[in-house]
C-alpha positions as CSV (number, residue, x, y, z in Angstrom):
1,X,-3.3,-9.2,34.2
2,X,-5.0,-11.3,32.0
3,X,-7.2,-8.7,31.0
4,X,-4.4,-6.7,29.8
5,X,-3.1,-9.2,28.0
6,X,-6.1,-9.7,26.3
7,X,-6.8,-5.7,25.3
8,X,-3.2,-5.6,23.9
9,X,-4.0,-8.7,21.8
10,X,-7.1,-6.8,20.6
11,X,-5.4,-3.8,19.8
12,X,-2.8,-5.2,17.8
13,X,-5.3,-7.2,15.8
14,X,-7.1,-4.3,15.2
15,X,-3.9,-2.3,13.9
16,X,-3.5,-4.9,11.6
17,X,-6.4,-4.7,10.2
18,X,-6.4,-0.8,9.8
19,X,-2.8,-1.2,7.9
20,X,-4.6,-3.7,5.6
21,X,-7.5,-1.5,4.8
22,X,-4.8,1.2,4.0
23,X,-3.9,-0.6,0.6
24,X,-6.8,0.5,-1.4
25,X,-6.2,4.3,-0.3
26,X,-2.6,4.0,-1.4
27,X,-3.9,2.8,-4.6
28,X,-6.1,5.6,-5.3
29,X,-3.2,8.1,-4.3
30,X,-1.0,6.3,-6.9
31,X,-4.0,6.6,-9.5
32,X,-4.6,10.1,-8.7
33,X,-1.2,11.3,-9.2
34,X,-0.9,9.3,-12.5
35,X,-3.9,11.0,-13.7
36,X,-2.2,14.3,-13.9
37,X,0.1,12.8,-16.1
38,X,3.6,13.4,-14.4
39,X,6.6,13.7,-15.9
40,X,8.2,10.4,-16.0
41,X,11.0,8.6,-18.1
42,X,9.2,5.4,-19.8
43,X,11.5,3.2,-17.6
44,X,10.3,4.8,-14.2
45,X,6.5,4.8,-15.5
46,X,6.7,1.2,-16.6
47,X,8.0,0.4,-13.0
48,X,5.4,2.5,-11.3
49,X,3.0,0.6,-13.4
50,X,4.3,-2.8,-12.4
51,X,4.5,-1.8,-8.8
52,X,1.0,-0.5,-8.7
53,X,-0.1,-3.7,-10.3
54,X,1.6,-5.9,-7.9
55,X,0.5,-3.9,-5.0
56,X,-3.0,-4.7,-6.1
57,X,-2.5,-8.4,-6.7
58,X,-0.6,-8.6,-3.3
59,X,-3.5,-6.8,-1.6
60,X,-5.9,-9.2,-3.0
61,X,-3.7,-12.2,-1.8
62,X,-3.8,-10.7,1.6
63,X,-0.2,-9.9,1.5
64,X,-0.8,-6.6,2.9
65,X,2.5,-5.7,3.9
66,X,4.1,-6.8,0.6
67,X,1.6,-4.7,-1.0
68,X,2.5,-1.5,1.0
69,X,5.9,-2.0,0.2
70,X,5.2,-2.3,-3.4
71,X,2.9,0.5,-3.4
72,X,5.4,2.8,-1.1
73,X,8.0,2.2,-3.9
74,X,5.7,3.7,-6.6
75,X,4.7,6.5,-4.4
76,X,8.6,7.4,-4.0
77,X,8.8,7.3,-7.6
78,X,6.1,9.7,-8.2
79,X,6.9,11.9,-5.6
80,X,4.2,11.3,-3.2
């Protein structure tokens, strides 16, 4: 039983690390879409830029859940 609990804990810890390392991939996807000059209103373009910057800052601060939320909102505005 103890081994099962240990394995579960290690698996969950690994899942958190994998999630944390996805932030850079999300930023790359946003950057790639922005490079295509998508048709966005100035308001949406500014919001995407802010969300992208916030996501990177949150990632660097170790706030990966918040980062993924910000980056996800930016991706939604970009249609990706």
